[in-house]
DRENTORKOL-3810 file (N, C-alpha, C; in nm, 4 decimals):
REM DRENTORKOL-3810
@n.u->14.7430; n.v->8.7728; n.w->11.7906; ca.u->14.6777; ca.v->8.8378; ca.w->11.6769; c.u->14.6941; c.v->8.9901; c.w->11.6929
@n.u->14.7093; n.v->9.0549; n.w->11.5816; ca.u->14.7224; ca.v->9.2008; ca.w->11.5793; c.u->14.5968; c.v->9.2638; c.w->11.6407
@n.u->14.6138; n.v->9.3566; n.w->11.7358; ca.u->14.5004; ca.v->9.4169; ca.w->11.8065; c.u->14.4130; c.v->9.5014; c.w->11.7110
@n.u->14.4761; n.v->9.5657; n.w->11.6114; ca.u->14.3972; ca.v->9.6403; ca.w->11.5137; c.u->14.3066; c.v->9.5480; c.w->11.4339
@n.u->14.3625; n.v->9.4364; n.w->11.3900; ca.u->14.2858; ca.v->9.3390; ca.w->11.3136; c.u->14.1690; c.v->9.2880; c.w->11.3985
@n.u->14.1985; n.v->9.2608; n.w->11.5216; ca.u->14.0920; ca.v->9.2115; ca.w->11.6109; c.u->13.9816; c.v->9.3123; c.w->11.6283
@n.u->14.0166; n.v->9.4409; n.w->11.6403; ca.u->13.9153; ca.v->9.5472; ca.w->11.6533; c.u->13.8312; c.v->9.5553; c.w->11.5253
@n.u->13.8988; n.v->9.5477; n.w->11.4121; ca.u->13.8253; ca.v->9.5538; ca.w->11.2832; c.u->13.7289; c.v->9.4368; c.w->11.2726
@n.u->13.7730; n.v->9.3183; n.w->11.3137; ca.u->13.6881; ca.v->9.1989; ca.w->11.3057; c.u->13.5699; c.v->9.2096; c.w->11.4012
@n.u->13.5920; n.v->9.2650; n.w->11.5178; ca.u->13.4830; ca.v->9.2861; ca.w->11.6111; c.u->13.3819; c.v->9.3856; c.w->11.5548
@n.u->13.4328; n.v->9.4899; n.w->11.4863; ca.u->13.3430; ca.v->9.5857; ca.w->11.4235; c.u->13.2597; c.v->9.5173; c.w->11.3166
@n.u->13.3239; n.v->9.4329; n.w->11.2343; ca.u->13.2492; ca.v->9.3585; ca.w->11.1312; c.u->13.1437; c.v->9.2671; c.w->11.1950
@n.u->13.1778; n.v->9.2042; n.w->11.3022; ca.u->13.0807; ca.v->9.1171; ca.w->11.3717; c.u->12.9591; c.v->9.1979; c.w->11.4163
@n.u->12.9815; n.v->9.3163; n.w->11.4661; ca.u->12.8709; ca.v->9.4013; ca.w->11.5109; c.u->12.7866; c.v->9.4450; c.w->11.3913
@n.u->12.8548; n.v->9.4841; n.w->11.2836; ca.u->12.7815; ca.v->9.5240; ca.w->11.1633; c.u->12.6984; c.v->9.4084; c.w->11.1089
@n.u->12.7551; n.v->9.2866; n.w->11.1060; ca.u->12.6845; ca.v->9.1679; ca.w->11.0580; c.u->12.5609; c.v->9.1438; c.w->11.1460
@n.u->12.5757; n.v->9.1591; n.w->11.2767; ca.u->12.4597; ca.v->9.1441; ca.w->11.3674; c.u->12.3509; c.v->9.2441; c.w->11.3341
@n.u->12.3932; n.v->9.3696; n.w->11.3069; ca.u->12.2948; ca.v->9.4710; ca.w->11.2705; c.u->12.2248; c.v->9.4398; c.w->11.1371
@n.u->12.2992; n.v->9.3869; n.w->11.0441; ca.u->12.2412; ca.v->9.3501; ca.w->10.9150; c.u->12.1371; c.v->9.2384; c.w->10.9363
@n.u->12.1706; n.v->9.1417; n.w->11.0156; ca.u->12.0761; ca.v->9.0309; ca.w->11.0409; c.u->11.9504; c.v->9.0813; c.w->11.1129
@n.u->11.9684; n.v->9.1732; n.w->11.2062; ca.u->11.8535; ca.v->9.2314; ca.w->11.2752; c.u->11.7642; c.v->9.3067; c.w->11.1763
@n.u->11.8259; n.v->9.3814; n.w->11.0847; ca.u->11.7497; ca.v->9.4530; ca.w->10.9826; c.u->11.6809; c.v->9.3581; c.w->10.8849
@n.u->11.7466; n.v->9.2454; n.w->10.8528; ca.u->11.6829; ca.v->9.1454; ca.w->10.7662; c.u->11.5597; c.v->9.0854; c.w->10.8330
@n.u->11.5693; n.v->9.0617; n.w->10.9637; ca.u->11.4539; ca.v->9.0103; ca.w->11.0378; c.u->11.3384; c.v->9.1103; c.w->11.0332
@n.u->11.3709; n.v->9.2377; n.w->11.0529; ca.u->11.2691; ca.v->9.3425; ca.w->11.0456; c.u->11.2095; c.v->9.3498; c.w->10.9063
@n.u->11.2922; n.v->9.3369; n.w->10.8046; ca.u->11.2458; ca.v->9.3402; ca.w->10.6681; c.u->11.1494; c.v->9.2226; c.w->10.6408
@n.u->11.1882; n.v->9.1030; n.w->10.6887; ca.u->11.1021; ca.v->8.9855; ca.w->10.6715; c.u->10.9677; c.v->9.0009; c.w->10.7457
@n.u->10.9705; n.v->9.0590; n.w->10.8633; ca.u->10.8468; ca.v->9.0842; ca.w->10.9359; c.u->10.7549; c.v->9.1777; c.w->10.8556
@n.u->10.8134; n.v->9.2794; n.w->10.7968; ca.u->10.7351; ca.v->9.3752; ca.w->10.7160; c.u->10.6851; c.v->9.3066; c.w->10.5899
@n.u->10.7627; n.v->9.2207; n.w->10.5296; ca.u->10.7217; ca.v->9.1478; ca.w->10.4109; c.u->10.6012; c.v->9.0593; c.w->10.4454
@n.u->10.6011; n.v->8.9974; n.w->10.5615; ca.u->10.4869; ca.v->8.9138; ca.w->10.6036; c.u->10.3594; c.v->8.9980; c.w->10.6126
@n.u->10.3724; n.v->9.1184; n.w->10.6668; ca.u->10.2570; ca.v->9.2076; ca.w->10.6750; c.u->10.2066; c.v->9.2468; c.w->10.5363
@n.u->10.2997; n.v->9.2723; n.w->10.4473; ca.u->10.2648; ca.v->9.3072; ca.w->10.3091; c.u->10.1940; c.v->9.1897; c.w->10.2428
@n.u->10.2475; n.v->9.0690; n.w->10.2647; ca.u->10.1850; ca.v->8.9483; ca.w->10.2072; c.u->10.0428; c.v->8.9299; c.w->10.2575
@n.u->10.0195; n.v->8.9503; n.w->10.3869; ca.u->9.8854; ca.v->8.9360; ca.w->10.4423; c.u->9.7935; c.v->9.0408; c.w->10.3812
@n.u->9.8417; n.v->9.1621; n.w->10.3662; ca.u->9.7624; ca.v->9.2687; ca.w->10.3066; c.u->9.7271; c.v->9.2337; c.w->10.1625
@n.u->9.8251; n.v->9.1872; n.w->10.0878; ca.u->9.7979; ca.v->9.1513; ca.w->9.9471; c.u->9.6963; c.v->9.0393; c.w->9.9365
@n.u->9.7068; n.v->8.9405; n.w->10.0270; ca.u->9.6069; ca.v->8.8307; ca.w->10.0229; c.u->9.4648; c.v->8.8836; c.w->10.0518
@n.u->9.4542; n.v->8.9687; n.w->10.1547; ca.u->9.3226; ca.v->9.0243; ca.w->10.1915; c.u->9.2642; c.v->9.1061; c.w->10.0761
@n.u->9.3478; n.v->9.1843; n.w->10.0117; ca.u->9.3030; ca.v->9.2749; ca.w->9.9080; c.u->9.3088; c.v->9.2129; c.w->9.7670
@n.u->9.3512; n.v->9.0864; n.w->9.7621; ca.u->9.3650; ca.v->9.0124; ca.w->9.6347; c.u->9.4541; c.v->9.0873; c.w->9.5357
@n.u->9.5691; n.v->9.1315; n.w->9.5878; ca.u->9.6694; ca.v->9.1998; ca.w->9.5063; c.u->9.7778; c.v->9.0982; c.w->9.4683
@n.u->9.8181; n.v->9.0905; n.w->9.3443; ca.u->9.9240; ca.v->8.9973; ca.w->9.3063; c.u->10.0512; c.v->9.0192; c.w->9.3858
@n.u->10.1217; n.v->8.9113; n.w->9.4119; ca.u->10.2488; ca.v->8.9225; ca.w->9.4873; c.u->10.3514; c.v->8.9953; c.w->9.4031
@n.u->10.3583; n.v->8.9626; n.w->9.2767; ca.u->10.4623; ca.v->9.0223; ca.w->9.1903; c.u->10.4141; c.v->9.1536; c.w->9.1333
@n.u->10.5013; n.v->9.2562; n.w->9.1421; ca.u->10.4725; ca.v->9.3901; ca.w->9.0860; c.u->10.5987; c.v->9.4335; c.w->9.0129
@n.u->10.6014; n.v->9.4058; n.w->8.8838; ca.u->10.7199; ca.v->9.4299; ca.w->8.8041; c.u->10.7583; c.v->9.5787; c.w->8.7981
@n.u->10.6591; n.v->9.6673; n.w->8.7993; ca.u->10.6888; ca.v->9.8117; ca.w->8.8011; c.u->10.7616; c.v->9.8479; c.w->8.9301
@n.u->10.7142; n.v->9.7969; n.w->9.0441; ca.u->10.7783; ca.v->9.8240; ca.w->9.1729; c.u->10.9191; c.v->9.7684; c.w->9.1723
@n.u->10.9366; n.v->9.6441; n.w->9.1223; ca.u->11.0688; ca.v->9.5820; ca.w->9.1196; c.u->11.1666; c.v->9.6651; c.w->9.0350
@n.u->11.1214; n.v->9.7133; n.w->8.9204; ca.u->11.2082; ca.v->9.7953; ca.w->8.8357; c.u->11.2467; c.v->9.9251; c.w->8.9052
@n.u->11.1502; n.v->9.9870; n.w->8.9695; ca.u->11.1782; ca.v->10.1124; ca.w->9.0407; c.u->11.2762; c.v->10.0884; c.w->9.1573
@n.u->11.2576; n.v->9.9768; n.w->9.2276; ca.u->11.3473; ca.v->9.9430; ca.w->9.3374; c.u->11.4878; c.v->9.9197; c.w->9.2849
@n.u->11.5012; n.v->9.8496; n.w->9.1744; ca.u->11.6336; ca.v->9.8189; ca.w->9.1176; c.u->11.7086; c.v->9.9478; c.w->9.0829
@n.u->11.6370; n.v->10.0404; n.w->9.0210; ca.u->11.6994; ca.v->10.1679; ca.w->8.9848; c.u->11.7422; c.v->10.2465; c.w->9.1084
@n.u->11.6557; n.v->10.2496; n.w->9.2088; ca.u->11.6885; ca.v->10.3210; ca.w->9.3318; c.u->11.8085; c.v->10.2561; c.w->9.4061
@n.u->11.8131; n.v->10.1244; n.w->9.4095; ca.u->11.9240; ca.v->10.0554; ca.w->9.4755; c.u->12.0566; c.v->10.0822; c.w->9.4018
@n.u->12.0501; n.v->10.0878; n.w->9.2707; ca.u->12.1695; ca.v->10.1189; ca.w->9.1953; c.u->12.2178; c.v->10.2622; c.w->9.2226
@n.u->12.1219; n.v->10.3531; n.w->9.2347; ca.u->12.1548; ca.v->10.4935; ca.w->9.2658; c.u->12.2215; c.v->10.5001; c.w->9.4027
@n.u->12.1649; n.v->10.4281; n.w->9.5010; ca.u->12.2240; ca.v->10.4263; ca.w->9.6343; c.u->12.3620; c.v->10.3614; c.w->9.6342
@n.u->12.3772; n.v->10.2557; n.w->9.5575; ca.u->12.5078; ca.v->10.1919; ca.w->9.5484; c.u->12.6114; c.v->10.2906; c.w->9.4970
@n.u->12.5762; n.v->10.3645; n.w->9.3964; ca.u->12.6676; ca.v->10.4661; ca.w->9.3410; c.u->12.7027; c.v->10.5703; c.w->9.4445
@n.u->12.6025; n.v->10.6140; n.w->9.5204; ca.u->12.6253; ca.v->10.7188; ca.w->9.6213; c.u->12.7278; c.v->10.6733; c.w->9.7263
@n.u->12.7237; n.v->10.5455; n.w->9.7597; ca.u->12.8130; ca.v->10.4929; ca.w->9.8624; c.u->12.9338; c.v->10.4195; c.w->9.8033
@n.u->12.9587; n.v->10.4394; n.w->9.6746; ca.u->13.0753; ca.v->10.3803; ca.w->9.6077; c.u->13.0790; c.v->10.2294; c.w->9.6208
@n.u->12.9625; n.v->10.1665; n.w->9.6057; ca.u->12.9539; ca.v->10.0217; ca.w->9.6081; c.u->12.9364; c.v->9.9702; c.w->9.4658
@n.u->12.9807; n.v->9.8496; n.w->9.4418; ca.u->12.9647; ca.v->9.7877; ca.w->9.3123; c.u->12.8156; c.v->9.7660; c.w->9.2883
@n.u->12.7626; n.v->9.8250; n.w->9.1829; ca.u->12.6169; ca.v->9.8161; ca.w->9.1571; c.u->12.5751; c.v->9.6712; c.w->9.1268
@n.u->12.6615; n.v->9.5926; n.w->9.0638; ca.u->12.6258; ca.v->9.4524; ca.w->9.0378; c.u->12.6116; c.v->9.3722; c.w->9.1674
@n.u->12.6986; n.v->9.4012; n.w->9.2622; ca.u->12.6919; ca.v->9.3356; ca.w->9.3920; c.u->12.5623; c.v->9.3742; c.w->9.4623
@n.u->12.5317; n.v->9.5016; n.w->9.4651; ca.u->12.4093; ca.v->9.5479; ca.w->9.5324; c.u->12.2867; c.v->9.4904; c.w->9.4619
@n.u->12.2890; n.v->9.4880; n.w->9.3299; ca.u->12.1767; ca.v->9.4317; ca.w->9.2554; c.u->12.1571; c.v->9.2840; c.w->9.2899
@n.u->12.2665; n.v->9.2094; n.w->9.2979; ca.u->12.2591; ca.v->9.0671; ca.w->9.3310; c.u->12.2010; c.v->9.0475; c.w->9.4720
@n.u->12.2423; n.v->9.1278; n.w->9.5686; ca.u->12.1909; ca.v->9.1163; ca.w->9.7047; c.u->12.0420; c.v->9.1442; c.w->9.7046
@n.u->11.9999; n.v->9.2518; n.w->9.6355; ca.u->11.8572; ca.v->9.2840; ca.w->9.6389; c.u->11.7727; c.v->9.1884; c.w->9.5557
@n.u->11.8304; n.v->9.1252; n.w->9.4563; ca.u->11.7566; ca.v->9.0186; ca.w->9.3860; c.u->11.7255; c.v->8.9054; c.w->9.4827
@n.u->11.8215; n.v->8.8703; n.w->9.5665; ca.u->11.7984; ca.v->8.7679; ca.w->9.6709; c.u->11.6885; c.v->8.8128; c.w->9.7675
@n.u->11.6939; n.v->8.9411; n.w->9.8058; ca.u->11.5906; ca.v->8.9927; ca.w->9.8961; c.u->11.4527; c.v->8.9818; c.w->9.8314
@n.u->11.4441; n.v->9.0181; n.w->9.7029; ca.u->11.3126; ca.v->9.0137; ca.w->9.6365; c.u->11.2642; c.v->8.8711; c.w->9.6216
@n.u->11.3526; n.v->8.7781; n.w->9.5912; ca.u->11.3139; ca.v->8.6360; ca.w->9.5806; c.u->11.2613; c.v->8.5861; c.w->9.7126
@n.u->11.3309; n.v->8.6197; n.w->9.8204; ca.u->11.2850; ca.v->8.5771; ca.w->9.9532; c.u->11.1562; c.v->8.6470; c.w->9.9895
@n.u->11.1399; n.v->8.7721; n.w->9.9557; ca.u->11.0167; ca.v->8.8435; ca.w->9.9840; c.u->10.8991; c.v->8.7765; c.w->9.9147
@n.u->10.9163; n.v->8.7397; n.w->9.7899; ca.u->10.8074; ca.v->8.6732; ca.w->9.7182; c.u->10.7761; c.v->8.5375; c.w->9.7818
@n.u->10.8792; n.v->8.4663; n.w->9.8216; ca.u->10.8590; ca.v->8.3342; ca.w->9.8864; c.u->10.7778; c.v->8.3539; c.w->10.0161
@n.u->10.8191; n.v->8.4497; n.w->10.0950; ca.u->10.7476; ca.v->8.4760; ca.w->10.2233; c.u->10.6043; c.v->8.5173; c.w->10.1990
@n.u->10.5838; n.v->8.6059; n.w->10.1017; ca.u->10.4486; ca.v->8.6544; ca.w->10.0752; c.u->10.3564; c.v->8.5435; c.w->10.0213
@n.u->10.4173; n.v->8.4433; n.w->9.9634; ca.u->10.3397; ca.v->8.3330; ca.w->9.9033; c.u->10.3009; c.v->8.2262; c.w->10.0057
@n.u->10.3487; n.v->8.2404; n.w->10.1300; ca.u->10.3187; ca.v->8.1394; ca.w->10.2322; c.u->10.1736; c.v->8.1462; c.w->10.2772
END
């Protein structure tokens, strides 16, 4: 195998590991938010927050030259999972 290709793949593997570690941290934080919302009787869903997050994520996508539809789809998955976790 081409050594450059192998180096690139190893770099992607490391990046993927970092992403998974950050997802775990995000889920831990979501659990804390869910517990707080239950204690304070705050609804899980906050449409104003979701709209603000979507706009900010699109802005960040543009800054990093990423496809905004792709970033939006990823963060929609994050929000769905966040709501599921908070509802446990």
